PDB file of N, CA, C and O in Angstrom:
ATOM      1  N   UNK A   1       0.940  31.422  21.949  1.00  0.00           N
ATOM      2  CA  UNK A   1       2.037  30.497  22.042  1.00  0.00           C
ATOM      3  C   UNK A   1       1.608  29.179  22.683  1.00  0.00           C
ATOM      4  O   UNK A   1       2.195  28.132  22.410  1.00  0.00           O
ATOM      5  N   UNK A   2       0.592  29.231  23.529  1.00  0.00           N
ATOM      6  CA  UNK A   2       0.150  28.015  24.187  1.00  0.00           C
ATOM      7  C   UNK A   2      -0.365  26.998  23.178  1.00  0.00           C
ATOM      8  O   UNK A   2      -0.103  25.804  23.319  1.00  0.00           O
ATOM      9  N   UNK A   3      -1.094  27.450  22.163  1.00  0.00           N
ATOM     10  CA  UNK A   3      -1.624  26.513  21.169  1.00  0.00           C
ATOM     11  C   UNK A   3      -0.497  25.886  20.348  1.00  0.00           C
ATOM     12  O   UNK A   3      -0.587  24.717  19.973  1.00  0.00           O
ATOM     13  N   UNK A   4       0.548  26.637  20.067  1.00  0.00           N
ATOM     14  CA  UNK A   4       1.692  26.100  19.323  1.00  0.00           C
ATOM     15  C   UNK A   4       2.408  25.043  20.153  1.00  0.00           C
ATOM     16  O   UNK A   4       2.770  23.985  19.639  1.00  0.00           O
ATOM     17  N   UNK A   5       2.612  25.326  21.431  1.00  0.00           N
ATOM     18  CA  UNK A   5       3.269  24.361  22.321  1.00  0.00           C
ATOM     19  C   UNK A   5       2.420  23.100  22.464  1.00  0.00           C
ATOM     20  O   UNK A   5       2.955  21.992  22.448  1.00  0.00           O
ATOM     21  N   UNK A   6       1.106  23.256  22.604  1.00  0.00           N
ATOM     22  CA  UNK A   6       0.241  22.092  22.724  1.00  0.00           C
ATOM     23  C   UNK A   6       0.246  21.260  21.447  1.00  0.00           C
ATOM     24  O   UNK A   6       0.193  20.032  21.515  1.00  0.00           O
ATOM     25  N   UNK A   7       0.308  21.903  20.291  1.00  0.00           N
ATOM     26  CA  UNK A   7       0.362  21.181  19.021  1.00  0.00           C
ATOM     27  C   UNK A   7       1.653  20.358  18.929  1.00  0.00           C
ATOM     28  O   UNK A   7       1.619  19.200  18.511  1.00  0.00           O
ATOM     29  N   UNK A   8       2.798  20.952  19.318  1.00  0.00           N
ATOM     30  CA  UNK A   8       4.074  20.245  19.251  1.00  0.00           C
ATOM     31  C   UNK A   8       4.086  19.066  20.229  1.00  0.00           C
ATOM     32  O   UNK A   8       4.536  17.973  19.887  1.00  0.00           O
ATOM     33  N   UNK A   9       3.595  19.294  21.428  1.00  0.00           N
ATOM     34  CA  UNK A   9       3.570  18.226  22.425  1.00  0.00           C
ATOM     35  C   UNK A   9       2.674  17.087  21.949  1.00  0.00           C
ATOM     36  O   UNK A   9       3.024  15.917  22.108  1.00  0.00           O
ATOM     37  N   UNK A  10       1.521  17.420  21.368  1.00  0.00           N
ATOM     38  CA  UNK A  10       0.633  16.387  20.846  1.00  0.00           C
ATOM     39  C   UNK A  10       1.286  15.589  19.726  1.00  0.00           C
ATOM     40  O   UNK A  10       1.157  14.365  19.679  1.00  0.00           O
ATOM     41  N   UNK A  11       1.986  16.274  18.821  1.00  0.00           N
ATOM     42  CA  UNK A  11       2.691  15.580  17.730  1.00  0.00           C
ATOM     43  C   UNK A  11       3.775  14.672  18.277  1.00  0.00           C
ATOM     44  O   UNK A  11       3.919  13.533  17.832  1.00  0.00           O
ATOM     45  N   UNK A  12       4.532  15.165  19.233  1.00  0.00           N
ATOM     46  CA  UNK A  12       5.613  14.369  19.835  1.00  0.00           C
ATOM     47  C   UNK A  12       5.044  13.128  20.515  1.00  0.00           C
ATOM     48  O   UNK A  12       5.596  12.037  20.377  1.00  0.00           O
ATOM     49  N   UNK A  13       3.957  13.287  21.237  1.00  0.00           N
ATOM     50  CA  UNK A  13       3.354  12.133  21.907  1.00  0.00           C
ATOM     51  C   UNK A  13       2.831  11.124  20.906  1.00  0.00           C
ATOM     52  O   UNK A  13       3.114   9.932  21.030  1.00  0.00           O
ATOM     53  N   UNK A  14       2.062  11.579  19.899  1.00  0.00           N
ATOM     54  CA  UNK A  14       1.468  10.655  18.927  1.00  0.00           C
ATOM     55  C   UNK A  14       2.513   9.939  18.094  1.00  0.00           C
ATOM     56  O   UNK A  14       2.383   8.741  17.842  1.00  0.00           O
ATOM     57  N   UNK A  15       3.550  10.650  17.658  1.00  0.00           N
ATOM     58  CA  UNK A  15       4.511  10.088  16.717  1.00  0.00           C
ATOM     59  C   UNK A  15       5.709   9.410  17.373  1.00  0.00           C
ATOM     60  O   UNK A  15       6.394   8.621  16.722  1.00  0.00           O
ATOM     61  N   UNK A  16       5.978   9.696  18.641  1.00  0.00           N
ATOM     62  CA  UNK A  16       7.189   9.143  19.247  1.00  0.00           C
ATOM     63  C   UNK A  16       6.936   8.482  20.599  1.00  0.00           C
ATOM     64  O   UNK A  16       7.052   7.262  20.717  1.00  0.00           O
ATOM     65  N   UNK A  17       6.596   9.257  21.609  1.00  0.00           N
ATOM     66  CA  UNK A  17       6.609   8.711  22.968  1.00  0.00           C
ATOM     67  C   UNK A  17       5.501   7.713  23.247  1.00  0.00           C
ATOM     68  O   UNK A  17       5.672   6.854  24.112  1.00  0.00           O
ATOM     69  N   UNK A  18       4.357   7.788  22.545  1.00  0.00           N
ATOM     70  CA  UNK A  18       3.294   6.799  22.766  1.00  0.00           C
ATOM     71  C   UNK A  18       3.639   5.446  22.166  1.00  0.00           C
ATOM     72  O   UNK A  18       2.986   4.454  22.492  1.00  0.00           O
ATOM     73  N   UNK A  19       4.632   5.373  21.311  1.00  0.00           N
ATOM     74  CA  UNK A  19       4.975   4.129  20.619  1.00  0.00           C
ATOM     75  C   UNK A  19       6.244   3.468  21.148  1.00  0.00           C
ATOM     76  O   UNK A  19       6.668   2.429  20.642  1.00  0.00           O
ATOM     77  N   UNK A  20       6.845   4.073  22.167  1.00  0.00           N
ATOM     78  CA  UNK A  20       8.089   3.554  22.739  1.00  0.00           C
ATOM     79  C   UNK A  20       7.902   3.399  24.246  1.00  0.00           C
ATOM     80  O   UNK A  20       7.289   4.250  24.891  1.00  0.00           O
ATOM     81  N   UNK A  21       8.424   2.325  24.796  1.00  0.00           N
ATOM     82  CA  UNK A  21       8.419   2.149  26.240  1.00  0.00           C
ATOM     83  C   UNK A  21       9.573   2.970  26.807  1.00  0.00           C
ATOM     84  O   UNK A  21      10.738   2.622  26.612  1.00  0.00           O
ATOM     85  N   UNK A  22       9.260   4.036  27.494  1.00  0.00           N
ATOM     86  CA  UNK A  22      10.268   4.928  28.080  1.00  0.00           C
ATOM     87  C   UNK A  22      10.725   4.325  29.401  1.00  0.00           C
ATOM     88  O   UNK A  22       9.907   4.022  30.269  1.00  0.00           O
ATOM     89  N   UNK A  23      12.041   4.152  29.547  1.00  0.00           N
ATOM     90  CA  UNK A  23      12.573   3.478  30.730  1.00  0.00           C
ATOM     91  C   UNK A  23      13.107   4.423  31.796  1.00  0.00           C
ATOM     92  O   UNK A  23      13.459   3.971  32.885  1.00  0.00           O
ATOM     93  N   UNK A  24      13.178   5.705  31.520  1.00  0.00           N
ATOM     94  CA  UNK A  24      13.677   6.647  32.513  1.00  0.00           C
ATOM     95  C   UNK A  24      13.772   8.042  31.933  1.00  0.00           C
ATOM     96  O   UNK A  24      13.485   8.269  30.757  1.00  0.00           O
ATOM     97  N   UNK A  25      14.180   8.971  32.782  1.00  0.00           N
ATOM     98  CA  UNK A  25      14.266  10.368  32.364  1.00  0.00           C
ATOM     99  C   UNK A  25      15.311  10.562  31.255  1.00  0.00           C
ATOM    100  O   UNK A  25      15.076  11.320  30.313  1.00  0.00           O
ATOM    101  N   UNK A  26      16.428   9.902  31.357  1.00  0.00           N
ATOM    102  CA  UNK A  26      17.477  10.041  30.341  1.00  0.00           C
ATOM    103  C   UNK A  26      16.992   9.518  28.986  1.00  0.00           C
ATOM    104  O   UNK A  26      17.259  10.125  27.949  1.00  0.00           O
ATOM    105  N   UNK A  27      16.287   8.398  29.002  1.00  0.00           N
ATOM    106  CA  UNK A  27      15.745   7.831  27.771  1.00  0.00           C
ATOM    107  C   UNK A  27      14.688   8.764  27.169  1.00  0.00           C
ATOM    108  O   UNK A  27      14.648   8.954  25.954  1.00  0.00           O
ATOM    109  N   UNK A  28      13.832   9.346  28.017  1.00  0.00           N
ATOM    110  CA  UNK A  28      12.823  10.292  27.545  1.00  0.00           C
ATOM    111  C   UNK A  28      13.473  11.499  26.886  1.00  0.00           C
ATOM    112  O   UNK A  28      13.027  11.938  25.826  1.00  0.00           O
ATOM    113  N   UNK A  29      14.513  12.039  27.495  1.00  0.00           N
ATOM    114  CA  UNK A  29      15.211  13.190  26.897  1.00  0.00           C
ATOM    115  C   UNK A  29      15.825  12.825  25.549  1.00  0.00           C
ATOM    116  O   UNK A  29      15.773  13.623  24.613  1.00  0.00           O
ATOM    117  N   UNK A  30      16.397  11.644  25.438  1.00  0.00           N
ATOM    118  CA  UNK A  30      16.984  11.202  24.173  1.00  0.00           C
ATOM    119  C   UNK A  30      15.918  11.100  23.085  1.00  0.00           C
ATOM    120  O   UNK A  30      16.132  11.555  21.961  1.00  0.00           O
ATOM    121  N   UNK A  31      14.773  10.507  23.414  1.00  0.00           N
ATOM    122  CA  UNK A  31      13.692  10.342  22.441  1.00  0.00           C
ATOM    123  C   UNK A  31      13.139  11.705  22.023  1.00  0.00           C
ATOM    124  O   UNK A  31      12.945  11.948  20.832  1.00  0.00           O
ATOM    125  N   UNK A  32      12.886  12.587  22.972  1.00  0.00           N
ATOM    126  CA  UNK A  32      12.327  13.903  22.647  1.00  0.00           C
ATOM    127  C   UNK A  32      13.319  14.734  21.849  1.00  0.00           C
ATOM    128  O   UNK A  32      12.911  15.430  20.918  1.00  0.00           O
ATOM    129  N   UNK A  33      14.605  14.688  22.177  1.00  0.00           N
ATOM    130  CA  UNK A  33      15.607  15.432  21.406  1.00  0.00           C
ATOM    131  C   UNK A  33      15.714  14.905  19.979  1.00  0.00           C
ATOM    132  O   UNK A  33      15.838  15.688  19.038  1.00  0.00           O
ATOM    133  N   UNK A  34      15.667  13.599  19.814  1.00  0.00           N
ATOM    134  CA  UNK A  34      15.727  13.001  18.476  1.00  0.00           C
ATOM    135  C   UNK A  34      14.494  13.393  17.664  1.00  0.00           C
ATOM    136  O   UNK A  34      14.600  13.710  16.479  1.00  0.00           O
ATOM    137  N   UNK A  35      13.325  13.370  18.303  1.00  0.00           N
ATOM    138  CA  UNK A  35      12.107  13.758  17.606  1.00  0.00           C
ATOM    139  C   UNK A  35      12.138  15.245  17.243  1.00  0.00           C
ATOM    140  O   UNK A  35      11.716  15.617  16.148  1.00  0.00           O
ATOM    141  N   UNK A  36      12.628  16.095  18.142  1.00  0.00           N
ATOM    142  CA  UNK A  36      12.697  17.532  17.866  1.00  0.00           C
ATOM    143  C   UNK A  36      13.609  17.814  16.677  1.00  0.00           C
ATOM    144  O   UNK A  36      13.301  18.675  15.853  1.00  0.00           O
ATOM    145  N   UNK A  37      14.718  17.103  16.582  1.00  0.00           N
ATOM    146  CA  UNK A  37      15.611  17.289  15.434  1.00  0.00           C
ATOM    147  C   UNK A  37      14.912  16.857  14.146  1.00  0.00           C
ATOM    148  O   UNK A  37      15.006  17.544  13.128  1.00  0.00           O
ATOM    149  N   UNK A  38      14.216  15.729  14.186  1.00  0.00           N
ATOM    150  CA  UNK A  38      13.464  15.269  13.017  1.00  0.00           C
ATOM    151  C   UNK A  38      12.377  16.283  12.650  1.00  0.00           C
ATOM    152  O   UNK A  38      12.198  16.603  11.475  1.00  0.00           O
ATOM    153  N   UNK A  39      11.663  16.779  13.638  1.00  0.00           N
ATOM    154  CA  UNK A  39      10.555  17.713  13.425  1.00  0.00           C
ATOM    155  C   UNK A  39      11.034  19.011  12.773  1.00  0.00           C
ATOM    156  O   UNK A  39      10.368  19.541  11.883  1.00  0.00           O
ATOM    157  N   UNK A  40      12.166  19.516  13.204  1.00  0.00           N
ATOM    158  CA  UNK A  40      12.656  20.806  12.708  1.00  0.00           C
ATOM    159  C   UNK A  40      13.494  20.708  11.439  1.00  0.00           C
ATOM    160  O   UNK A  40      13.585  21.687  10.698  1.00  0.00           O
ATOM    161  N   UNK A  41      14.103  19.571  11.168  1.00  0.00           N
ATOM    162  CA  UNK A  41      15.013  19.481  10.021  1.00  0.00           C
ATOM    163  C   UNK A  41      14.511  18.632   8.864  1.00  0.00           C
ATOM    164  O   UNK A  41      15.014  18.753   7.747  1.00  0.00           O
ATOM    165  N   UNK A  42      13.519  17.767   9.113  1.00  0.00           N
ATOM    166  CA  UNK A  42      13.121  16.875   8.031  1.00  0.00           C
ATOM    167  C   UNK A  42      11.611  16.784   7.807  1.00  0.00           C
ATOM    168  O   UNK A  42      11.163  16.750   6.661  1.00  0.00           O
ATOM    169  N   UNK A  43      10.841  16.744   8.855  1.00  0.00           N
ATOM    170  CA  UNK A  43       9.405  16.500   8.745  1.00  0.00           C
ATOM    171  C   UNK A  43       8.724  17.606   7.944  1.00  0.00           C
ATOM    172  O   UNK A  43       8.899  18.784   8.256  1.00  0.00           O
ATOM    173  N   UNK A  44       7.942  17.247   6.907  1.00  0.00           N
ATOM    174  CA  UNK A  44       7.262  18.269   6.119  1.00  0.00           C
ATOM    175  C   UNK A  44       6.093  18.886   6.890  1.00  0.00           C
ATOM    176  O   UNK A  44       5.375  18.193   7.611  1.00  0.00           O
ATOM    177  N   UNK A  45       5.917  20.188   6.726  1.00  0.00           N
ATOM    178  CA  UNK A  45       4.837  20.919   7.377  1.00  0.00           C
ATOM    179  C   UNK A  45       3.916  21.477   6.297  1.00  0.00           C
ATOM    180  O   UNK A  45       4.369  22.166   5.382  1.00  0.00           O
ATOM    181  N   UNK A  46       2.644  21.182   6.404  1.00  0.00           N
ATOM    182  CA  UNK A  46       1.677  21.599   5.386  1.00  0.00           C
ATOM    183  C   UNK A  46       1.645  23.115   5.225  1.00  0.00           C
ATOM    184  O   UNK A  46       1.558  23.609   4.101  1.00  0.00           O
ATOM    185  N   UNK A  47       1.712  23.860   6.323  1.00  0.00           N
ATOM    186  CA  UNK A  47       1.626  25.316   6.245  1.00  0.00           C
ATOM    187  C   UNK A  47       2.862  25.945   5.607  1.00  0.00           C
ATOM    188  O   UNK A  47       2.822  27.110   5.212  1.00  0.00           O
ATOM    189  N   UNK A  48       3.955  25.199   5.500  1.00  0.00           N
ATOM    190  CA  UNK A  48       5.196  25.714   4.902  1.00  0.00           C
ATOM    191  C   UNK A  48       5.429  25.152   3.504  1.00  0.00           C
ATOM    192  O   UNK A  48       6.560  25.168   3.019  1.00  0.00           O
ATOM    193  N   UNK A  49       4.392  24.661   2.853  1.00  0.00           N
ATOM    194  CA  UNK A  49       4.547  24.109   1.513  1.00  0.00           C
ATOM    195  C   UNK A  49       5.304  22.794   1.504  1.00  0.00           C
ATOM    196  O   UNK A  49       6.111  22.552   0.607  1.00  0.00           O
ATOM    197  N   UNK A  50       5.056  21.940   2.489  1.00  0.00           N
ATOM    198  CA  UNK A  50       5.700  20.625   2.625  1.00  0.00           C
ATOM    199  C   UNK A  50       7.213  20.729   2.819  1.00  0.00           C
ATOM    200  O   UNK A  50       7.962  19.841   2.413  1.00  0.00           O
ATOM    201  N   UNK A  51       7.651  21.818   3.440  1.00  0.00           N
ATOM    202  CA  UNK A  51       9.066  21.992   3.765  1.00  0.00           C
ATOM    203  C   UNK A  51       9.242  22.003   5.275  1.00  0.00           C
ATOM    204  O   UNK A  51       8.308  22.356   5.994  1.00  0.00           O
ATOM    205  N   UNK A  52      10.409  21.627   5.771  1.00  0.00           N
ATOM    206  CA  UNK A  52      10.664  21.695   7.215  1.00  0.00           C
ATOM    207  C   UNK A  52      10.901  23.140   7.643  1.00  0.00           C
ATOM    208  O   UNK A  52      11.255  23.975   6.811  1.00  0.00           O
ATOM    209  N   UNK A  53      10.710  23.452   8.934  1.00  0.00           N
ATOM    210  CA  UNK A  53      10.872  24.831   9.387  1.00  0.00           C
ATOM    211  C   UNK A  53      12.311  25.316   9.493  1.00  0.00           C
ATOM    212  O   UNK A  53      12.534  26.525   9.564  1.00  0.00           O
ATOM    213  N   UNK A  54      13.279  24.435   9.505  1.00  0.00           N
ATOM    214  CA  UNK A  54      14.673  24.846   9.646  1.00  0.00           C
ATOM    215  C   UNK A  54      15.119  25.614   8.396  1.00  0.00           C
ATOM    216  O   UNK A  54      15.056  25.068   7.295  1.00  0.00           O
ATOM    217  N   UNK A  55      15.563  26.856   8.540  1.00  0.00           N
ATOM    218  CA  UNK A  55      15.952  27.651   7.368  1.00  0.00           C
ATOM    219  C   UNK A  55      17.249  27.193   6.707  1.00  0.00           C
ATOM    220  O   UNK A  55      17.570  27.651   5.611  1.00  0.00           O
ATOM    221  N   UNK A  56      17.993  26.307   7.344  1.00  0.00           N
ATOM    222  CA  UNK A  56      19.252  25.851   6.762  1.00  0.00           C
ATOM    223  C   UNK A  56      19.043  24.821   5.662  1.00  0.00           C
ATOM    224  O   UNK A  56      19.958  24.549   4.885  1.00  0.00           O
ATOM    225  N   UNK A  57      17.855  24.251   5.591  1.00  0.00           N
ATOM    226  CA  UNK A  57      17.536  23.242   4.586  1.00  0.00           C
ATOM    227  C   UNK A  57      17.208  23.962   3.279  1.00  0.00           C
ATOM    228  O   UNK A  57      16.626  25.046   3.289  1.00  0.00           O
ATOM    229  N   UNK A  58      17.588  23.351   2.153  1.00  0.00           N
ATOM    230  CA  UNK A  58      17.279  23.942   0.852  1.00  0.00           C
ATOM    231  C   UNK A  58      15.772  24.095   0.698  1.00  0.00           C
ATOM    232  O   UNK A  58      15.028  23.197   1.090  1.00  0.00           O
ATOM    233  N   UNK A  59      15.304  25.202   0.139  1.00  0.00           N
ATOM    234  CA  UNK A  59      13.875  25.479   0.119  1.00  0.00           C
ATOM    235  C   UNK A  59      13.042  24.554  -0.760  1.00  0.00           C
ATOM    236  O   UNK A  59      11.931  24.198  -0.367  1.00  0.00           O
ATOM    237  N   UNK A  60      13.517  24.159  -1.906  1.00  0.00           N
ATOM    238  CA  UNK A  60      12.737  23.335  -2.821  1.00  0.00           C
ATOM    239  C   UNK A  60      13.481  22.045  -3.155  1.00  0.00           C
ATOM    240  O   UNK A  60      14.631  22.102  -3.590  1.00  0.00           O
ATOM    241  N   UNK A  61      12.857  20.892  -2.963  1.00  0.00           N
ATOM    242  CA  UNK A  61      13.503  19.646  -3.382  1.00  0.00           C
ATOM    243  C   UNK A  61      13.494  19.526  -4.897  1.00  0.00           C
ATOM    244  O   UNK A  61      12.629  20.081  -5.574  1.00  0.00           O
ATOM    245  N   UNK A  62      14.474  18.790  -5.417  1.00  0.00           N
ATOM    246  CA  UNK A  62      14.530  18.565  -6.867  1.00  0.00           C
ATOM    247  C   UNK A  62      13.391  17.649  -7.282  1.00  0.00           C
ATOM    248  O   UNK A  62      13.000  16.764  -6.521  1.00  0.00           O
ATOM    249  N   UNK A  63      12.852  17.852  -8.484  1.00  0.00           N
ATOM    250  CA  UNK A  63      11.815  16.928  -8.947  1.00  0.00           C
ATOM    251  C   UNK A  63      12.394  15.537  -9.195  1.00  0.00           C
ATOM    252  O   UNK A  63      13.515  15.403  -9.687  1.00  0.00           O
ATOM    253  N   UNK A  64      11.637  14.524  -8.857  1.00  0.00           N
ATOM    254  CA  UNK A  64      12.088  13.149  -9.028  1.00  0.00           C
ATOM    255  C   UNK A  64      11.951  12.724 -10.483  1.00  0.00           C
ATOM    256  O   UNK A  64      11.019  13.130 -11.177  1.00  0.00           O
ATOM    257  N   UNK A  65      12.881  11.912 -10.929  1.00  0.00           N
ATOM    258  CA  UNK A  65      12.827  11.351 -12.279  1.00  0.00           C
ATOM    259  C   UNK A  65      12.847   9.824 -12.167  1.00  0.00           C
ATOM    260  O   UNK A  65      12.892   9.276 -11.066  1.00  0.00           O
ATOM    261  N   UNK A  66      12.815   9.160 -13.291  1.00  0.00           N
ATOM    262  CA  UNK A  66      12.807   7.689 -13.291  1.00  0.00           C
ATOM    263  C   UNK A  66      14.114   7.115 -12.758  1.00  0.00           C
ATOM    264  O   UNK A  66      14.123   6.011 -12.215  1.00  0.00           O
ATOM    265  N   UNK A  67      15.214   7.842 -12.904  1.00  0.00           N
ATOM    266  CA  UNK A  67      16.512   7.327 -12.470  1.00  0.00           C
ATOM    267  C   UNK A  67      16.905   7.817 -11.069  1.00  0.00           C
ATOM    268  O   UNK A  67      18.033   7.585 -10.635  1.00  0.00           O
ATOM    269  N   UNK A  68      16.001   8.483 -10.363  1.00  0.00           N
ATOM    270  CA  UNK A  68      16.301   8.991  -9.031  1.00  0.00           C
ATOM    271  C   UNK A  68      16.332   7.849  -8.032  1.00  0.00           C
ATOM    272  O   UNK A  68      15.400   7.048  -7.969  1.00  0.00           O
ATOM    273  N   UNK A  69      17.398   7.773  -7.253  1.00  0.00           N
ATOM    274  CA  UNK A  69      17.452   6.777  -6.186  1.00  0.00           C
ATOM    275  C   UNK A  69      17.200   7.470  -4.853  1.00  0.00           C
ATOM    276  O   UNK A  69      17.489   8.654  -4.681  1.00  0.00           O
ATOM    277  N   UNK A  70      16.660   6.707  -3.924  1.00  0.00           N
ATOM    278  CA  UNK A  70      16.247   7.255  -2.642  1.00  0.00           C
ATOM    279  C   UNK A  70      17.011   6.549  -1.532  1.00  0.00           C
ATOM    280  O   UNK A  70      17.180   5.330  -1.554  1.00  0.00           O
ATOM    281  N   UNK A  71      17.470   7.331  -0.563  1.00  0.00           N
ATOM    282  CA  UNK A  71      18.186   6.804   0.597  1.00  0.00           C
ATOM    283  C   UNK A  71      17.270   6.953   1.816  1.00  0.00           C
ATOM    284  O   UNK A  71      16.692   8.019   2.031  1.00  0.00           O
ATOM    285  N   UNK A  72      17.136   5.889   2.610  1.00  0.00           N
ATOM    286  CA  UNK A  72      16.300   5.920   3.801  1.00  0.00           C
ATOM    287  C   UNK A  72      17.168   5.941   5.046  1.00  0.00           C
ATOM    288  O   UNK A  72      18.155   5.209   5.137  1.00  0.00           O
ATOM    289  N   UNK A  73      16.797   6.786   6.008  1.00  0.00           N
ATOM    290  CA  UNK A  73      17.491   6.860   7.290  1.00  0.00           C
ATOM    291  C   UNK A  73      16.475   6.566   8.385  1.00  0.00           C
ATOM    292  O   UNK A  73      15.448   7.237   8.483  1.00  0.00           O
ATOM    293  N   UNK A  74      16.761   5.570   9.202  1.00  0.00           N
ATOM    294  CA  UNK A  74      15.889   5.223  10.319  1.00  0.00           C
ATOM    295  C   UNK A  74      16.298   6.014  11.550  1.00  0.00           C
ATOM    296  O   UNK A  74      17.483   6.144  11.855  1.00  0.00           O
ATOM    297  N   UNK A  75      15.295   6.544  12.257  1.00  0.00           N
ATOM    298  CA  UNK A  75      15.522   7.247  13.512  1.00  0.00           C
ATOM    299  C   UNK A  75      14.669   6.591  14.581  1.00  0.00           C
ATOM    300  O   UNK A  75      13.601   6.053  14.288  1.00  0.00           O
ATOM    301  N   UNK A  76      15.126   6.632  15.790  1.00  0.00           N
ATOM    302  CA  UNK A  76      14.447   6.019  16.929  1.00  0.00           C
ATOM    303  C   UNK A  76      14.172   4.541  16.680  1.00  0.00           C
ATOM    304  O   UNK A  76      13.076   4.045  16.941  1.00  0.00           O
ATOM    305  N   UNK A  77      15.178   3.856  16.176  1.00  0.00           N
ATOM    306  CA  UNK A  77      15.074   2.416  15.967  1.00  0.00           C
ATOM    307  C   UNK A  77      14.112   2.021  14.862  1.00  0.00           C
ATOM    308  O   UNK A  77      13.577   0.912  14.884  1.00  0.00           O
ATOM    309  N   UNK A  78      13.880   2.897  13.900  1.00  0.00           N
ATOM    310  CA  UNK A  78      12.988   2.598  12.787  1.00  0.00           C
ATOM    311  C   UNK A  78      11.581   3.122  12.985  1.00  0.00           C
ATOM    312  O   UNK A  78      10.744   2.966  12.096  1.00  0.00           O
ATOM    313  N   UNK A  79      11.294   3.735  14.117  1.00  0.00           N
ATOM    314  CA  UNK A  79       9.975   4.303  14.354  1.00  0.00           C
ATOM    315  C   UNK A  79       9.706   5.466  13.404  1.00  0.00           C
ATOM    316  O   UNK A  79       8.591   5.629  12.908  1.00  0.00           O
ATOM    317  N   UNK A  80      10.722   6.258  13.160  1.00  0.00           N
ATOM    318  CA  UNK A  80      10.633   7.378  12.230  1.00  0.00           C
ATOM    319  C   UNK A  80      11.589   7.094  11.087  1.00  0.00           C
ATOM    320  O   UNK A  80      12.739   6.712  11.308  1.00  0.00           O
ATOM    321  N   UNK A  81      11.114   7.279   9.874  1.00  0.00           N
ATOM    322  CA  UNK A  81      11.963   7.072   8.690  1.00  0.00           C
ATOM    323  C   UNK A  81      12.046   8.349   7.894  1.00  0.00           C
ATOM    324  O   UNK A  81      11.034   8.996   7.628  1.00  0.00           O
ATOM    325  N   UNK A  82      13.255   8.711   7.514  1.00  0.00           N
ATOM    326  CA  UNK A  82      13.478   9.893   6.696  1.00  0.00           C
ATOM    327  C   UNK A  82      13.998   9.440   5.340  1.00  0.00           C
ATOM    328  O   UNK A  82      14.843   8.549   5.252  1.00  0.00           O
ATOM    329  N   UNK A  83      13.489  10.058   4.294  1.00  0.00           N
ATOM    330  CA  UNK A  83      13.887   9.709   2.933  1.00  0.00           C
ATOM    331  C   UNK A  83      14.525  10.913   2.283  1.00  0.00           C
ATOM    332  O   UNK A  83      14.099  12.049   2.493  1.00  0.00           O
ATOM    333  N   UNK A  84      15.569  10.653   1.478  1.00  0.00           N
ATOM    334  CA  UNK A  84      16.300  11.723   0.794  1.00  0.00           C
ATOM    335  C   UNK A  84      16.712  11.242  -0.582  1.00  0.00           C
ATOM    336  O   UNK A  84      17.090  10.083  -0.757  1.00  0.00           O
ATOM    337  N   UNK A  85      16.639  12.136  -1.562  1.00  0.00           N
ATOM    338  CA  UNK A  85      17.104  11.792  -2.901  1.00  0.00           C
ATOM    339  C   UNK A  85      18.621  11.762  -2.923  1.00  0.00           C
ATOM    340  O   UNK A  85      19.279  12.601  -2.308  1.00  0.00           O
ATOM    341  N   UNK A  86      19.170  10.789  -3.635  1.00  0.00           N
ATOM    342  CA  UNK A  86      20.618  10.661  -3.772  1.00  0.00           C
ATOM    343  C   UNK A  86      20.983  11.020  -5.195  1.00  0.00           C
ATOM    344  O   UNK A  86      20.374  10.538  -6.150  1.00  0.00           O
ATOM    345  N   UNK A  87      21.984  11.874  -5.324  1.00  0.00           N
ATOM    346  CA  UNK A  87      22.395  12.319  -6.669  1.00  0.00           C
ATOM    347  C   UNK A  87      23.093  11.224  -7.421  1.00  0.00           C
ATOM    348  O   UNK A  87      23.504  11.425  -8.564  1.00  0.00           O
TER     349      UNK A  87
END
């Protein structure tokens, strides 16, 4: 379990906290909670076939076509961007 925790902490530091000036404990908690939600619900994981670990998410995304439009959601002030197909 230690290696899993170290991997998550390293990802959080590289992708979020190293790129933001943290102004206090409350701000740090907000950033880490936002990153954890992104990590578990949206971020693709190579070992899971490019799917997020949250089981509530649909397992396979629809294949993209020429008429597929994409919606972008900015998180942490644009530091993290999430993309989703729009029907």
